[in-house]
C-alpha positions, 0 to 999 in steps of 0.5 A: 615939093613931091610927087606920090603918083608911086604912093598911092598907084600901092597904097591902091594895090595892097589895102585897096583905098586910101581909107582903108591904107590911113585906118593901117597906120593910125591917122585919119584918112583926110590926114592921110589926103593932106599929107598925099596932096603936099598939104603936110607932111609924112612925119619918119614914124609914118615913114616908116610904118608906111613901109613897114605896112606895105612892104615897100625896102629900105632901097626904095623910101626915096622912090615912093616918098621923096622923089620932086614934082617935074614942073 
């Protein structure tokens, strides 16, 4: 499972709400919620678009999308 806390913070910083970000990303709010809850995976296309929308540098992708949750 991945830890999306950093990604959630960036979404809040740039879009204020997950609804607004989901719309910009081109997916439903529930689809975004499922991804952030580790119930569905982000596609490569979604990751690339999210990085563009959130101004995430290529070198930071791992920190936002591939940080494992500490159990």
